[in-house]
N, C-alpha and C positions, 0 to 999 in steps of 0.2 A: 503494499497500500503507499504510496506516496503521498508525501507531506502536505498538499494538496488535499488527497481524497481526505487521509486521515481530516483534517479542517472540516471539508465539508459534513463530516460525522460526526463532527461533536458539533456540527450546525446544530444542524437536523436535530440532533438528540436536546438539547438543550433547549431548542424551539418548541418540538412535541412538549418537554416535560414542562416550556413554561404555559404551555395553551391547556394545562391538563392542571394547573396548578389552583386552586379554588381559589388560593389571598388574589392571588396574580388574576385573575377574573374578575373578584370583587372590587380590585381598588380601579379598574378600568372600567369598570359600571358605575363606579359611586365620583370620580371624576366625569364621567359619562353627566349624571344623576347632578351633579352640581353646576357642571356650566350650564347645561337646559336650561336648569330652574332660574339658575342666574339672570337667565337671557328673556326666560318664558315668563316668570313672576311680575319683574316691573311692566312689562306688557299689557299682562291680562292685571294686573291693580289699576292701571292708566284707564280701563273701563270705557275708552274712545271718547268725542269730543263732550265736552260739558252742554249741556241741555238748560239751556234756559226759556223764559217765558216771556213773550213782548208783549204791550200793552199798545202802544205805541210802535206804529208802524216805523218811525222816522232812524230808530235804530239798528234795525232788524241788519241792513245792510252793512254796518260796520262791523253785528257781531258774528254773518254770517264770512267775511271778507276774512275773519282769522279763524275760521273755519268751528264755530262753535254752531250747532243742532237752535237751531230757532224755533220756536213751539209763538202762532203766533194768535192773541186771542184782543177778542176788544171788552173785554167785560173784568177787573182788577178783582173781584170777588174771586171768581174763575183759576185766572192763575195763582192768586193766592191760596185756592185747592189744589190743584196742581202742585205746587210748591211742600206741602203737610203733607203731600202723598206721596214725596218721594219720587214725583215723574221728574222733576225739573231740580236744580241745582240755586237760582234765585230767579226772582219777579222785578223786570225791568218796568218801572211804570213814568208816565212823564214826566218831566222836570230836569232833567231825570232824576228818578229815585229805584236805588237796588233796594229789597228784601231779598233775606235769608233768613235761615232757620238758627244752627250758634252762632256761625261766622263770615266776616264777610268776605264773599268774594271774589280775591283780589283782581284776579284774572279778569272776570268782568267790571269791574272798578278801571282796570286800569284802561281798557277799553273805550271806555265811556267820559276818560279823559282827556285831557289834554295837554300830554307830556309834552316838556321841554326838546329841543333838536340836539341830539347824539350822535358825537361823530367817534366812531373807534376808530384809533390806528393802526394797530394794531388786536383786531376783530377775530376769533377764536373761530376753528371751521366747526365746531361742535359744542358740546357743552363742555363746559370748562371741567366739572366734576370728574369728564374720564381723563383726564389729564393724570390727574390721583391714583384712576381704579385700575387702567391698562398699563403703566408701569410696573405697578403694583401686583399684578395679572402673572404680567409676562416675569417680571425678578424671584414670584411665587413658585408656577410651574416646573421653570430650568430647575431651581432648588429644591425643590420635594421631586421632582426625579430622578436626578441625578444623586442625592441620597438614596430613594429606596431601592431605585435598579442597581447603587454600588453597593449596596448593604444585601442586597440579593445575590450577585458578586461573588463579593467575601462569601457569605454563608456557603455559598455552592460552594468554595475551597475549601475551607473549613473540615466543611459533610464529608466531602471526598478525602482529607485528609486524615479527619479521623476513623473513617471508617473503614482504613487502609485499600481502597479501593484507587485510589488513583495511583497503588503502587503497581497492579493491574493492568491500569492504563496504561503508564507511563512505560511500559514489558508491551503494550501492544502499538503505540504509538508516541512520536517523537512531543517531546514537553510544549516545543512549540504551539504545534498543532494542535492541544490539547487547549493553550491559553486563545490561539488566535480565534478556535472554534466557537469557547465560550464567551468573548468577549465583543464577537462580532455575531453575535446573536443576540446579545443584550441591548447592542446599538441598534441591533433594526430591531429589539421590542419599542427598548424606549422610543425611537422614531418616528416607528408606526404610531404609537398611544400620542406622543405629543403633533405630531400630524395630525390626526384624527379629529382630534382638541382642536386645531387650527381651522379646520375645515369646517366643523360645526360650529366655531363661534362665527364664522364667515358666512355661512350663510344661515344661524339662524339670526344675527342681527340684523339683515335682509329681509327675512321672510317678518320678522316679527316689527319689521318696517322702523326699526330707530334710522337714526340720522344719519345719513349718508353722508354728511363730512366728516362723522365719527371711519365709517366704515375706509371711505379713502383713503383715509391716514392711518389705519391700521393695516390696511391690506399688504405696503412695503413693510411694514413693521414685522409682522409674520412671515413673509415673502424674505426674508433675510433672517429671522430667527431660526427655522429651520437647517437652516447650514451651521451657523455657530452651535446652535446645539449637537447636532451629531458632529463636528469636530472637538467642541469641548469636553462630550458624554466619553468621547474614544480617546482622550486624552487621561479624564479620569479613571474608564475605566480598567485598565491597566495596571493602575497605582491599586487599584480596589482587591485587584486580583494578587497583587504582592501581598497588600496587607492580610488577605486572607492566608497565606501561604505561609505567612509569618509566624500566624496561629497555630498551633495544636491542636488547640479545643474552642468549641462556641465561645468559652466564658473568655479565653484570650484574646477576643474578636475586639472587646471595647476598649484595652492596653496597642496592641499593633493598630487599628484602625483609627486612631486620634486626630492625627498628620493630616491625614484626607479629608478626617470630618470638618477640619480646622478650614484645610483649603478652598469645599464647599461654603461652610458657614461666615469664614470672615467676608468673603467677595460678596455676597450674597445683600448681609445689614449697611459693609460699605454703600454700594449700590442703593440700598433704599432709603437710608438717612443720610445719604451726599447728594441726594437725586438734584437740591437745587443750587447746588457749588457744579456752575458750569465745568467751572477746571480742572474738578474734581473727576467729576464723571466722563472729562473727556481721555482725563487719564483713566479711567479705570475702564473703558472701550476697548484701550489698546493693552492694556494688563490680562495676559491670556484666560487664567480663573477665572475674572472676570466680567471679559469681555463677551460672553455669550449674553448676558444678562442689560449690561450699561449701553453695546450698539444698536439693537432693537430700540430701546428706550429713544439714545438720541433719535432714530430713527423719526421714531414715531410723532418726537416734539419737533420735527426739522433741523434739531440741532449741525446735523453732521453734513457734510460736503459730500459730491457725488463720491470719490475716492476715495473717502474714509472707512467706510465698510469694506472694501477689497483689501488695503491696507491691513487693515488690522485681523479679518479674513485669514491672511498670509501670514500675520505673527503666530496666530492661533493654530495655523497647519504646523509649521517650523515646531512651535513648539507639541503639539499632539504627540510630532515624530520623536521629542525629543524623549519626553515623557513613558514612551510607547519602548523605547530601547531602555531606560532608566527601569522600569517596573518588570520588562520578561528578563531581565538579569536578575532582578531581586527575587522572582516568582521563582525562577527557574533553581538558582541556588536554595531555597528551603521549601520546597516543594517536596522533598521526600525525605526532610526531618522532622520526622514524627516522634521524636522521642520530648518533645517540648517546645516550650515557645522559640520562636529564635532572632534573632537581634537582626538590625538594618543591617551594620557592616559586618555580621558575620558571611550573611546570604549574598552580600553585594562582592565580598573576597572568594567565596565559594566558583566555582567551574564546575556549572552542572555536566555530565559525565553522560547525561542521556535526551543530549540537545534533538 
């Protein structure tokens, strides 16, 4: 069996095992439910256009121009009864005078008032609230997915060592094929899950009729997020496999994986808390461990020049290759050490005889 054939065999085995794993299926379904709910619930709670009863038709054109649902009636008492029955949210009487049940209908009042002329030099293309929600969602998706799938890689490696299955595996296939197949399988699954969530987010926002300005702004951000995430995950995946190989038991994984967890955790919090600092966020968008979160956020906010994503992606690709070499050496140097926890330096110095 060639190395490529062995890699394909491990890849198929890992994919099949994960697709039968109830925890993996549950987490994927949970992500989908949360995403669909976050899109559908606000649209459902919106309840359509505000319904208003109008006694004097003078105000009807202005209210309908704002896409309110207008019920014209010539009787003030009948209009008030519609309000008490919950058929309308407000009644507009001549004057104008607005009647409501418990709180003043700000939307109707603003339409009947004469506002001052307003000019915004940098008017946002969508609701400003999304400038907080979207960056947080992108960073959280990258962070949670990297952490969950990374821990699964490490746990899988430890399980194979603890049960001594790894000794049988490396007797049949090269260590590099075992590592490559495992990393490739988890990368494909992670990318597929994130890609599915991205597609559902784009389709869901359009079906729900959300702001088209938001859709236009989020599309390029998600388009760049996918390759950044894929390279970033590959960079971390081999390191997760390496720290899994350093452990001899599941109990050791907490101490051996601490460094890699910090490589995921610290960039996440740096991006979240320093998002309003343009200089820091720009620097983070070129730092390999933070780039999958920081650069898509800058693209969404329109702060990145056209050439910057390409430059950051190139730096990330070089870093991913370097981390692959480091992780592979540590993995090969510690995989067959099953008697106890292996230190990083001991694994680094050990030259595998079963590469």
